[in-house]
C-alpha positions as CSV (number, residue, x, y, z in Angstrom):
1,M,20.6,24.0,-18.5
2,T,24.3,23.8,-17.7
3,S,25.5,20.7,-15.8
4,H,28.1,21.2,-13.0
5,S,30.4,18.6,-11.5
6,S,30.6,18.4,-7.7
7,P,33.7,19.8,-6.0
8,V,33.7,16.8,-3.6
9,A,34.3,13.1,-4.1
10,F,31.2,11.0,-3.4
11,T,31.2,8.1,-1.1
12,T,31.9,4.5,-2.2
13,A,28.2,3.8,-1.6
14,A,27.1,6.7,-3.8
15,Q,29.4,5.6,-6.5
16,S,28.3,1.9,-6.4
17,I,24.5,2.4,-6.7
18,P,23.3,0.1,-9.4
19,P,20.7,1.4,-11.9
20,N,17.0,1.1,-10.9
21,V,15.6,-1.5,-13.3
22,F,12.0,-0.3,-12.7
23,A,13.0,3.3,-13.6
24,D,14.7,2.1,-16.7
25,M,11.6,0.2,-17.8
26,D,9.5,3.3,-17.1
27,R,11.6,5.2,-19.6
28,K,11.2,2.5,-22.2
29,V,7.4,2.6,-21.8
30,A,7.3,6.4,-21.8
31,A,9.3,6.4,-25.1
32,A,6.9,3.9,-26.6
33,V,3.8,5.9,-25.5
34,A,5.4,9.1,-26.9
35,G,5.8,7.3,-30.2
36,G,2.1,6.7,-30.3
37,A,1.9,3.2,-28.9
38,D,-1.2,2.2,-26.7
39,V,0.9,0.4,-24.1
40,I,-0.6,-2.0,-21.6
41,D,2.0,-1.7,-18.8
42,L,2.4,-5.0,-17.0
43,A,5.9,-4.2,-15.9
44,K,4.9,-2.5,-12.7
45,G,4.1,-4.0,-9.3
46,N,2.1,-0.9,-8.4
47,P,-1.4,-1.9,-7.1
48,D,-4.3,-0.7,-9.1
49,S,-6.7,-1.4,-6.3
50,F,-7.9,1.1,-3.7
51,P,-7.9,0.6,0.1
52,A,-11.2,-0.5,1.5
53,E,-13.7,2.2,2.3
54,F,-13.4,1.7,6.1
55,I,-9.6,2.2,5.9
56,R,-10.0,5.4,3.9
57,D,-12.7,6.7,6.3
58,V,-10.3,6.2,9.3
59,A,-7.6,8.0,7.4
60,K,-9.8,11.0,6.6
61,T,-10.9,11.3,10.2
62,A,-7.4,10.9,11.5
63,V,-6.2,13.9,9.4
64,D,-8.5,16.1,11.4
65,D,-7.1,14.9,14.7
66,P,-4.8,17.7,16.1
67,A,-2.6,15.1,17.8
68,N,-1.7,13.6,14.5
69,A,0.0,16.9,13.4
70,R,2.6,16.3,16.1
71,Y,5.7,14.0,15.6
72,S,4.8,10.4,15.9
73,P,6.5,8.2,18.7
74,F,9.9,7.0,17.5
75,D,8.9,3.3,17.5
76,G,5.5,3.9,16.0
77,K,2.2,4.7,17.6
78,P,1.4,2.1,20.4
79,S,-2.0,1.5,18.8
80,F,-0.4,0.6,15.5
81,L,2.2,-1.7,17.1
82,Q,-0.5,-3.4,19.2
83,A,-2.6,-3.9,16.1
84,A,0.4,-5.5,14.3
85,A,0.8,-7.8,17.3
86,N,-2.9,-8.7,17.3
87,W,-2.7,-9.4,13.5
88,Y,0.2,-11.8,14.0
89,R,-1.7,-13.5,16.8
90,G,-4.9,-13.8,14.9
91,T,-3.4,-14.7,11.5
92,Y,-0.3,-16.8,12.3
93,S,-0.7,-17.7,16.0
94,V,2.5,-15.7,16.7
95,E,2.9,-14.0,20.1
96,L,5.0,-10.7,20.0
97,D,5.9,-8.2,22.6
98,W,5.0,-5.0,20.8
99,H,7.4,-3.0,23.0
100,T,10.5,-4.9,22.0
101,Q,9.7,-7.2,19.0
102,L,8.0,-4.7,16.7
103,F,9.0,-1.5,15.0
104,A,7.1,0.6,12.5
105,V,8.7,1.5,9.1
106,E,7.7,3.3,6.0
107,G,7.2,0.2,3.9
108,A,9.2,-2.9,3.3
109,V,12.2,-1.2,1.5
110,D,12.6,1.2,4.4
111,G,12.8,-1.8,6.8
112,L,15.2,-3.7,4.5
113,A,17.5,-0.8,4.2
114,A,17.6,-0.3,8.0
115,L,18.3,-4.0,8.5
116,T,21.1,-4.0,5.9
117,A,22.6,-1.0,7.7
118,V,22.8,-2.7,11.1
119,L,23.6,-6.2,9.9
120,V,26.0,-5.9,6.9
121,S,29.5,-4.6,7.2
122,P,32.0,-4.4,4.3
123,G,33.0,-7.9,3.3
124,D,30.1,-9.6,5.0
125,A,28.4,-12.3,2.9
126,V,24.6,-11.9,2.2
127,A,22.8,-14.9,0.7
128,Y,19.5,-14.9,-1.2
129,A,17.7,-16.8,-3.9
130,D,18.2,-16.0,-7.5
131,P,15.8,-14.7,-9.0
132,Y,15.6,-12.0,-6.4
133,Y,14.0,-8.6,-5.7
134,P,16.5,-6.1,-7.0
135,S,16.8,-4.2,-3.7
136,Y,18.6,-7.1,-2.1
137,H,21.4,-6.8,-4.7
138,C,21.5,-3.0,-4.6
139,M,21.6,-2.8,-0.8
140,T,24.3,-5.5,-0.6
141,V,26.5,-3.7,-3.2
142,M,26.1,-0.4,-1.4
143,A,27.0,-1.9,1.9
144,Q,30.1,-3.4,0.2
145,G,28.9,-6.9,1.1
146,E,29.6,-10.1,-0.7
147,E,26.7,-11.6,-2.6
148,I,26.0,-15.4,-2.4
149,L,23.3,-16.2,-4.9
150,L,21.3,-19.4,-4.4
151,P,20.0,-20.7,-7.7
152,S,16.3,-21.2,-7.6
153,L,15.4,-23.5,-10.5
154,P,12.1,-24.5,-12.1
155,E,12.5,-28.2,-11.2
156,R,12.5,-27.2,-7.5
157,G,9.5,-24.8,-7.8
158,F,11.9,-21.9,-7.9
159,L,13.1,-22.6,-4.3
160,P,16.8,-22.8,-3.7
161,D,18.3,-26.1,-2.5
162,L,19.7,-25.0,0.9
163,D,21.4,-28.4,1.5
164,A,23.4,-28.0,-1.8
165,V,25.2,-25.1,-0.2
166,P,28.5,-26.2,1.3
167,G,28.9,-25.8,5.1
168,E,32.0,-23.7,4.6
169,T,29.9,-21.3,2.5
170,W,27.2,-21.1,5.2
171,E,29.9,-20.3,7.7
172,R,30.7,-17.1,5.8
173,V,27.1,-16.0,5.6
174,K,26.1,-13.1,7.8
175,V,22.5,-12.7,6.6
176,L,20.1,-14.9,4.6
177,I,17.3,-13.0,2.9
178,L,14.1,-14.9,2.1
179,N,11.1,-13.6,0.2
180,Y,8.0,-15.8,0.2
181,P,5.6,-15.4,-1.5
182,N,8.3,-14.5,-3.9
183,N,8.8,-11.6,-6.3
184,P,9.2,-12.2,-9.2
185,T,8.3,-15.9,-9.4
186,G,5.3,-16.2,-7.0
187,A,6.9,-19.2,-5.4
188,Q,5.8,-20.0,-1.9
189,A,8.0,-21.7,0.8
190,P,6.6,-24.8,2.5
191,R,7.1,-25.2,6.2
192,E,10.0,-27.7,5.8
193,F,12.0,-25.2,3.7
194,L,11.7,-22.5,6.4
195,E,12.4,-24.9,9.2
196,R,15.6,-25.9,7.4
197,A,16.6,-22.3,7.0
198,I,16.2,-21.8,10.7
199,E,18.2,-24.9,11.5
200,L,21.1,-23.7,9.3
201,A,20.9,-20.2,10.9
202,H,21.3,-21.8,14.3
203,E,24.1,-24.1,13.2
204,H,26.1,-21.4,11.3
205,R,25.1,-18.3,13.4
206,F,23.6,-16.1,10.7
207,A,20.5,-13.9,10.7
208,I,17.4,-14.4,8.6
209,I,15.4,-11.6,7.1
210,Q,12.1,-12.8,5.7
211,D,10.7,-10.2,3.3
212,F,6.9,-10.8,3.8
213,A,5.6,-8.1,1.5
214,Y,3.1,-10.4,-0.1
215,A,1.5,-11.8,3.1
216,G,-2.1,-12.7,2.7
217,L,-2.0,-13.0,-1.1
218,G,-1.7,-16.7,-1.5
219,V,-4.4,-18.7,-3.1
220,K,-4.3,-22.4,-2.3
221,D,-2.6,-22.3,1.1
222,Q,-2.2,-19.7,3.8
223,Q,1.4,-18.5,3.8
224,I,3.6,-19.4,6.7
225,S,5.1,-16.7,8.9
226,I,8.6,-17.7,9.7
227,L,8.1,-16.4,13.2
228,S,5.5,-19.2,13.8
229,L,8.2,-21.9,13.6
230,P,10.4,-23.2,16.4
231,G,13.6,-21.3,17.0
232,A,12.8,-18.5,14.7
233,F,12.9,-15.7,17.3
234,D,16.5,-16.6,18.0
235,V,17.7,-15.8,14.4
236,A,14.9,-14.2,12.4
237,V,13.0,-11.0,11.7
238,E,10.1,-10.6,9.3
239,V,9.5,-7.4,7.3
240,C,5.8,-6.8,6.6
241,S,4.2,-4.1,4.4
242,L,0.6,-2.9,4.1
243,S,1.2,-1.9,0.5
244,K,0.0,-5.2,-1.1
245,M,-2.3,-6.6,1.5
246,Y,-4.5,-3.6,1.8
247,A,-3.6,-1.8,-1.5
248,M,-1.9,1.0,0.5
249,A,1.2,1.2,-1.6
250,G,1.3,5.0,-1.8
251,W,0.6,5.4,1.9
252,R,4.0,3.9,3.0
253,A,3.5,1.8,6.1
254,G,4.8,-1.5,7.4
255,F,6.7,-3.0,10.3
256,I,9.6,-5.2,11.3
257,A,8.9,-8.1,13.7
258,G,11.0,-10.8,15.4
259,N,14.3,-11.1,17.2
260,D,14.4,-8.3,19.8
261,D,18.1,-7.7,19.6
262,I,17.9,-7.1,15.9
263,V,14.8,-5.0,16.3
264,S,16.6,-3.0,19.0
265,H,19.5,-2.2,16.7
266,V,17.2,-1.2,13.9
267,K,15.4,1.2,16.2
268,Q,18.6,2.9,17.3
269,Y,19.7,3.3,13.6
270,H,16.3,4.5,12.5
271,Y,16.1,7.0,15.3
272,Q,19.0,8.8,13.8
273,M,18.6,8.1,10.1
274,G,14.9,7.5,9.4
275,S,11.5,9.1,9.6
276,M,8.3,7.7,11.1
277,I,5.1,6.8,9.3
278,T,2.6,9.7,9.1
279,S,0.4,9.4,12.2
280,S,-2.9,9.4,10.3
281,I,-1.6,6.6,8.1
282,Q,-0.8,4.6,11.2
283,D,-4.3,5.1,12.4
284,A,-5.6,3.8,9.0
285,G,-3.2,0.9,9.2
286,T,-4.4,0.1,12.7
287,A,-7.9,-0.2,11.4
288,A,-6.8,-2.4,8.5
289,L,-4.8,-4.8,10.8
290,E,-7.6,-5.0,13.3
291,S,-10.3,-5.8,10.7
292,D,-11.6,-9.3,9.9
293,Q,-9.1,-9.4,6.9
294,S,-12.0,-10.0,4.4
295,C,-10.6,-7.1,2.3
296,V,-7.3,-9.1,2.0
297,R,-9.1,-12.2,1.0
298,E,-11.0,-10.3,-1.6
299,L,-7.8,-9.0,-3.1
300,A,-6.3,-12.5,-3.1
301,E,-9.3,-13.9,-4.9
302,R,-9.1,-11.0,-7.4
303,Y,-5.5,-11.7,-8.1
304,A,-6.3,-15.4,-8.5
305,R,-8.8,-14.6,-11.2
306,R,-6.3,-12.4,-12.9
307,R,-3.6,-15.0,-12.7
308,E,-5.8,-17.5,-14.4
309,I,-6.5,-15.0,-17.3
310,V,-2.8,-14.3,-17.8
311,A,-1.2,-17.7,-16.9
312,G,-4.0,-19.7,-18.5
313,G,-4.1,-17.7,-21.7
314,L,-0.4,-17.8,-22.2
315,R,-0.3,-21.5,-21.5
316,E,-3.0,-22.1,-24.1
317,A,-0.7,-20.2,-26.5
318,G,2.1,-22.7,-25.8
319,L,4.2,-20.7,-23.3
320,D,5.7,-22.2,-20.2
321,V,4.2,-20.4,-17.2
322,F,5.3,-21.2,-13.6
323,D,2.3,-22.6,-11.7
324,S,2.5,-20.2,-8.7
325,D,-0.3,-19.7,-6.2
326,G,1.0,-16.6,-4.5
327,G,2.0,-13.0,-5.2
328,I,0.8,-10.7,-7.9
329,Y,2.9,-11.8,-11.0
330,A,3.1,-14.4,-13.7
331,W,6.6,-15.8,-14.3
332,V,6.8,-16.8,-18.0
333,H,9.5,-18.6,-20.0
334,A,10.3,-16.9,-23.2
335,P,9.6,-18.7,-26.5
336,E,12.3,-21.1,-27.7
337,G,15.2,-19.2,-29.3
338,L,14.5,-16.0,-27.4
339,T,16.1,-14.6,-24.2
340,G,13.8,-12.9,-21.7
341,E,15.3,-9.5,-22.7
342,R,14.6,-10.1,-26.4
343,F,11.1,-11.3,-25.7
344,A,10.4,-8.3,-23.5
345,D,11.6,-6.0,-26.3
346,L,9.4,-7.7,-28.8
347,L,6.4,-7.5,-26.5
348,L,6.8,-3.8,-26.2
349,E,7.7,-3.2,-29.9
350,R,5.1,-5.5,-31.6
351,A,2.4,-6.0,-29.0
352,A,2.6,-2.7,-27.0
353,V,2.7,-4.9,-23.8
354,A,5.3,-4.0,-21.2
355,A,6.8,-6.8,-19.1
356,L,10.0,-7.0,-17.2
357,P,12.8,-9.3,-18.5
358,G,14.0,-11.8,-15.9
359,T,17.5,-10.4,-16.0
360,C,16.2,-7.6,-13.9
361,F,16.0,-10.2,-11.1
362,G,19.3,-11.9,-11.4
363,H,20.9,-14.6,-13.6
364,V,18.5,-17.6,-13.3
365,G,15.7,-15.5,-14.9
366,K,17.6,-14.7,-18.2
367,D,15.1,-16.7,-20.2
368,Y,12.0,-15.4,-18.4
369,V,9.7,-12.3,-18.2
370,R,7.6,-11.1,-15.4
371,F,4.0,-10.0,-16.1
372,S,2.2,-7.9,-13.4
373,L,-1.4,-8.8,-12.6
374,L,-2.2,-5.2,-11.6
375,K,-4.5,-4.2,-14.3
376,S,-8.2,-4.8,-14.9
377,E,-9.4,-8.2,-16.1
378,D,-10.4,-6.6,-19.5
379,L,-7.0,-5.1,-20.0
380,L,-5.3,-8.4,-19.0
381,R,-7.4,-10.3,-21.5
382,E,-6.4,-7.7,-24.2
383,A,-2.8,-8.0,-23.3
384,V,-2.9,-11.8,-23.6
385,E,-4.6,-11.5,-27.0
386,R,-1.8,-9.1,-28.2
387,V,0.9,-11.5,-27.0
388,V,-0.8,-14.5,-28.6
389,A,-1.1,-12.5,-31.8
390,I,2.7,-11.9,-32.1
391,L,3.4,-15.5,-31.2
392,G,1.6,-16.8,-34.2
């Protein structure tokens, strides 16, 4: 088919879109499969679980409700927003006004994109930990913002040293993005870390976005909602997703919670530039949020078992694996003499195991790879056996 160039010049944002690291890896895996390899794909963060039966039952019934064929309210269905408020109260002892401090979005990335649009102007500085979820980089670049990367090193449990950042740098920051439990490392942020971030935000007048996509999926400790800490509502919003908590990734549902002024501006932006969650999905999400959360605990326990298979097996083989207790990934240092990219290539070429090189997540991860835990225990054991075999 003939390719045609456009008669118009594209926007600066369109011309600055970085490549999608996940799509690039999908192409590598597809090429290996086409070549006959039986690839175990541990590069994806795509849940292999299924929403609990009661969630699916509500969704099926909701599809047959004629009211759900109509446009959903702009802010989200009141029942969904009230359920989110109740979830915050029951899980984190956080009180929210669902009218002004909550807004429904089609998953975490939708919320992050809207927040970037209303908070970041060209030249504004956006700070976040390195390693980072790639969307933070892409959205900052497309908004023509300035990136301030906060190195998160293994000796600090892959948390950035906030006090090592000079005051004059914090003065330039417009937005600090946090993500705990963290993707890719699995690091969790203790209360003291989040409290210090809030103090700095008050002192230097910047906003905090906490990407809380992995809420509920810790193991040793309950994660902390930043909104549960003193002073948070003055400076912070939290972006929650139902994708990982309830295995609803393909259903696209989540919400933004926190500072009412930020939430209000996101609403106004989204009214013009966004679309609401499908009404039947909101009904299913309401049921999930109002449940006893046993389905989330079961998922967390399942991921803990899987983490032990992958992390434990790779440690026994001599690899350095970060001892995380949250999220759905294993963060693994490449063998001595190999970069993360070279190790990932060898894993795919020689073991038919796909893992993402740490360079997909910034600079600090150059000697690491990220293994997803989103395969069955049997497949994870086989993947570990394949990796161990090529290490010998």
